N, C-alpha and C positions, 0 to 999 in steps of 0.2 A: 250227853245230849246237848248241852247248852254251853256256850263259850265262856261264861264268866267263871270266876273262882267259887262263888257261892251260889247255888241255885237248889231248888227242891228237886226231887227225883221224878222219874217219869210217871209214877202211879199217882203221886201227889199232884202233879202238874194236870194230869188228865181229870183228876176229880175237880180241881179249881176250875178247869176250863168248863166242864160240865155246869158246874154251880154258876159260874158267871152267864154262861149261855142261858140258862133257865131264868136267871134274874133279868136279864135283857129282854126275853120274849115277854115277860110281865110287865116290863116298862114301855115297850115299843107299841105304837098305834100302827098297825100293819096296814089298814085301810087307809091311812093318811100318807103312809109312805108310798103307795102305789101312785099318788098324784105327783109325787116329788121327782126332780131330775136324779139320775143315778149318783152323779157326784155329790149332790147335796146329801142323799140318804147315806152314802158311805161316811162322809164327814161326821154326820150326826150320830151314827153307830160308834165310831171311834171315840167321840167325846163321851158318849153315854158309858162305854166300856171303861175308859179311864176313871170315870166317876165311880162306877160300880167296884172297881178293885180297890179305890181309896176308901170307899164308905165301908166295905166289908173287912178292910184290914188284911188282904191277902199280901203277903210277902213275896214279892217277885222282883228279881233284877231286871235291868233295862232290856236285855235280849229276851227273857222269858215273857215280859209283857209285851214286846213287840209280836212275838210268835203267838201268843194267846190271842191278841187282838186280831191278827191276819187269820187265824184259824176260826174264830168265832164269826168274823165278816164273812169268811167263804161259806160257812155253815148256813148264815142267814140268807145271804144274796146269791151264793153259788152252789157248787156241788161238793162242799166240805173238803176232805183230804184230796179230791180228785183235782181240784182247782190248779195246783202247781203243775200238774201232769198235762192238764188240758191247754195250759198256757205255753209249754214248751214245744217249739215248732218241730224239733227233731224226733219226737215220739209220734209213731203212725198207729200204733195199737196199744190200748190198756186192758189188761186182763186181770180181772178180780176174782180170786178163788177163796170165797168166804171172807169175813172181816179181816183175818189176819194175814193174808197172802196176797201180793200184788206182783204182777209182772208187766213189763212193757216191751215194746218191739222198737228198736232204735237202729235205723240203717239197715234193716232187714235181719237184726239178731235180737233174740229174746233175752232179757236180763230181769233179775228180781230187783225190786226197790223196797226200800223201808218206808212204806206207806201203809198206815193200818186205820182201821175204823174202830171205834169205841167197842162195838159189838155187832152182831148180825142184825140186831134192831136198827142200828144206826145205819147200816148198809141199806137195809129195807127201805128206810125214810128217804135216802137218796134215789134209789130205784123208783119209788113212787112219785118223787118229785120230777124226775125225768119224764116219766110215762104220762103223769098228769098235765104236763106243759104242752103235750101235743095230743091231747084228748084220748089217750089210751089208759087202760087200767091194768093192774097186776095184783093178784090176791090168790087165795087157795083155789078158788073156782076157775081163775084164769092165770095160771102159774108160769105162762111164758109171754114175752111181749117184745115187739120189735118197736123201736122209737128212734127219735133223731134229737140232737141237740140244737140250739139255735143256729150254730154255724153249719148244720147240715151233717155232722158227724153222726155215724150209724151207731145205734146202740141195740144190744141185744141182752136180755135178762131172763134168767130162769131160777125160780125160787122153791122152797119146799112146798109140797112133799115130793116134787120131781127132782130137785137138787138135794141130795142126802145130807150133806153136812152143813149146808147154809147157802144163801143166795150167791149165784154166779153173774158176774157182769162183764160184758165184753164191749169195748167201745173202739170203733174203726174211725179215726180221726180224718178229718178232710183238711187240706190246706186253706189258709184263708184266701190266697190268691190261687185259682186254678192253675194246673199244670199246663204247659204248651207243649208243642211238637219240639221245640228247642230243648226244652227241658228233658223231654224223654231221650232225645238224642245225646244230651250231655250225660244222663244216666246209663248210656249204651242198651237202652230197651228198644230202640228202633234206629233205622238208618234213614238217610235222606231219600234214597230210591223208594223204599216201602212208604214212606210219608208221602212222596209225591203221587204214588200209584193210588193209595187210598184217598188222597184229596181229589184226584181225577175221578175215581169211583163214585165218590159222595156227591160230586157236582154232576155227574152224569146219571144221578138218581138210581143207583144199583142198591139192592137189598143187601145188607151186611149183617152177619152174626158173628159176635165176638165170643169165643169159647176159652174156657180156662178153669183151672181148680180155684178153690178158695184162696184169697189173698194173691192171685196172680196178676191182678192189675187190670181186670176187666173193665170195671167202672170208670177207672182213671182213664184208659184208653178209649172207652164210649165217650167221655166228656171231650177228650182232645179231637176225636173223629167227628163229633157233632159240630165242633167249631168250624168245619169246612162247610156247613150248609150255609147257603147265601142268606143274607141278613133280611131279605124281603119275603122270606117264606114263613108261613105259619106252622109252627111246630107244637105238638102236643106230647107231653111226657107222661108215662104210666109207670107208678112205682108202688111198691108195698111201704117204703120209707122214703119220703122225697130226700134224695141226696145229689141228683145231677145238678150241675152248676153251668147250665147253658148261658152263654153271653149274648145270644141274638135278642133284639128288641121285642120280638112277637113270639112269646113262648106261654102256653098254658100247661100248668102243672096239675096233674090228677094223682090222687093218692087212695090206696084201697082203705076199706075200714073194717075192723073186726066187729064180730057180734057183740051186742050188749050183755048185761048180766042175765037177760032172760033168753039168751041165744038167739036174737032177733037182730035186724039191721045190718048184717055183714054186706059189704060191698066188695067183691073180689075182682081181680084183674080182668077177667073176662067181661064183666059188666061194664068196666071203663073202656075197654078195646071197642066194644059194640058202641058205647056212647060217643067215643071219639070219632067214629066214622060219621057221625051226624053233626059234627062240628066244623065242617070244612077245613079239615087239615091238609097242609102240603106234605108233612112228614108226621109220622108217628114213631116215637122213640119209646120202647118198652124197656124199664130199666134192667129187668131180668125175666126171662119166660121160663116158668117153673111148674106149670100146670095146664089145665084145659084151655087157657086163653090162647095156647100155641095154634089151635085150629083156627079161631077168628084172626089172629095175626097174620096167618099164612093166606087165609081167604082175602084179607084186606090188601096185601102184597100182590095177590094174583087178580085184583078188581080194581086196578087204577091207581092205588096208593103206594106208588114205588118210591124208593129212595128211603125206606125205613131201616131203623137200626135197632138191635137188641142185643143181650148178652145171654150165655147159658153156662151152667157148670158141666163141664165134660173135660176128659183127658186128652182128647184128640178130635179133630175135625170130623172123622168118622164116627167117633162116639157121639158127637154133638147131634148128628143126624139120627142116630139110633135113639137118643134121648127125646128128639123132637117126636118121632114115631110114637113112643110110648106115651108122651104127653097128649098127643092127639087121640090116642086110645082112652085117655082118662075124660074125655069129653062126653063120652056116652053115645057118641053117633056112630052106627054101624057103617064102618068104611073098610074095604079090604086093604090089607099091607101095601099092596102094589098101588092102589089109588093114592094112599097117604104119601108114599115115595114119589109119585108124580106131582102131587101138590108141593112137596118140598123142593124138588128139582125145578119146578116151574116158578116158585116164589123166591127162592135164595139165590144170589149171584156169588157172594164171597162169603167164606168162612175164615175169621182171622183168629190163630190159636195162640194163646198167651200161656207163659209158665213162670213160676216162682223158681229160680234156679237154687242150687244148693247153698250158694254164697248169699242168698237173700235178694239178688237182683231179680226184678221182673223184666221179662223180655218177650217180644213177638217172636215165637219161633217157627211159625209157618203161616203162609197165606195161600189158601187154595181156592180156585174157582170151580163152581159148579157147573159142569157142562152139558147136563141133561141125564136122560135114562138109557141103560142098555140092558135089555132083558128086565131083571128085577132089581138092579143096582143102580144107585145114584152115582154117577160118574163125576169124579174130581180130578183137577190137575193142579200140582203145586206150582206156584209162581215165584215165591221167596221162602228161603228156609235159613234156619240158625243151625249150623254145624258144629256140634261140639268137638273140641280137640283135647280136653283134658282139663286138670285143675293145677294151679301153680302152687308153689310153696306157701303161699298166705291164705291158701283154700279158695282162691278166686277162680271161678269157672272160665276156662278159655275157649274161645270159639270164633266163628266167622259168620257174618250175615252175608249171603250171597243169592242172586238170582239163578233160577235153575235153567234158564234160557228159553223157557217156553213163553211165546207171546200169547197173552190171554185172549179169548174169543171176544170179550167185552170191549177190545180196543175198537172195534167197529162203532160200537154204541157211543164210546167216549168221542170218537171223532165226528160222529153225526150230532152230537150235542154241543159241538164247538168247543169242547174242553181241550186245552193244550197239554200234551204229555210227551216229553222226550222218550222215545223208545229205547234210548240208551239205557235206561233203568232196568231193562230186561237182560242186560249184557252179563253173562255168567263169569266173565273175566274180571268183574268189578267186585272185589272183596273188601268188607268193612268188619273190623273187629268190634 
C-alpha cells in the first residue's frame, strides 16, 4: 500500500488512523474552528496531527504520515474517503455498496476503485453529515434521503433496514463549471441545427419537456436549454434537491421539504408550483415532474405561464405523455382521460428525448413537436432524430443526427416573436455524426 521500504501493514495503519482521529477530536475546539478561515483551520489540524503522532510515539514513515494526515483532515473537514473521488473532475458518479465496495463512473464506463470505509458505522456518519448539512435526516424511521453537496452534486442514500447488507450511497457529481451547448456538441450529444432550433423555441416561449431514462443527461440538457432564457426574465426553479445551475441574474430557487420526525411539515412539489404562480414568474422550471404536481404545472402552462421547462423519466416521447397522464390521475381530481390528453396537447409544445447509448455517450435522439389532438390521441411529429448505424470495433455507437424534413408548426410562432432561425436547419440532407 505504501511506497517506502518499511511501513506498517494496512490493518495497523487503520488502527493508528482511528486512534489519532479520536485524539484530535478531543483536542480541537470545534466551535472556535467554525469562526476561522478554512485555510487556517487546515493548517492548525495538520500541526495538531503531527504533534499527536510524535507525542504518542506512532512509528510512521514519511509517506504514511502524509497519507494519515490527509485522511484525518478529510474526515474532520470533508467526506472522508470520498474526498479524492469528489475532487476528481473525470468522475461523474460515485456508487458505494456498503463500506467495502465502491464503484465510479468515468467517461460513461463503470469501474471498481480501492476506496474503503472503516466499517458501515463510518459510512453512516458520512451519510448523516451530508444529510444534516442540507437540513435532511436519515435514520431507522426515515431510512431514505435525497440531499445535495455544497457544489450541487445530487446525493441519494438508503440505509438498513431497507438496505439489507449495509448503507448504500449514490452521488451524481456536477461539474464546477456548467456545461455549455459547445460542450454538448463536442461530446456529440447534440448538433448545431438542434441547438439552434431549441434556442429559438425557448426564446419564443414554447413549453418544453425533456424526457429520458436515468443518467441520460436530462438535467444537464435542462441546464443548457435554460441558458437560452433571456437575462431580463424572472425564473423560478422547483426541485426535490436543488441542483440546477442557472446563470441568469434573476433566479429564485425553491426546494421541497420532507416530513419531520412526527410526520408533519412536508412541502411537496405541488405546493411549490402553486406558490410559484403567486411570485410573478416569467418562467417556471420544474427540475423533474414525478407526481401530482404535473396537473398544476400543465394548468400553469395553459394559463399564461408559457415558456416553462421540465424533465420526466420516460423511454420515449410517447411514453412521456403516458406518464404525464398517470401523474395527473395521482392528483385525486376526477378528470376523464380525454380531457387530460387535451390539457397535455394544449400545454406542451416540444418533447426532447435523451438517451444514454451503450458506449456511455448521452445524446438527444429525438425532438418531437406536439401538434394537437386527433380523436383520443395526442398527435406528434418528429423534427430531428438520431439514426443508429451500428457499433464500431471499439464499441462506439455509430449514427447520424438528421432532420426529418418536417417544418414545425411552431415556426409561425417563432417568426411572430421576432426570433431569427434559419429554416435550413430542417434540411433532411444535412447529416451530422
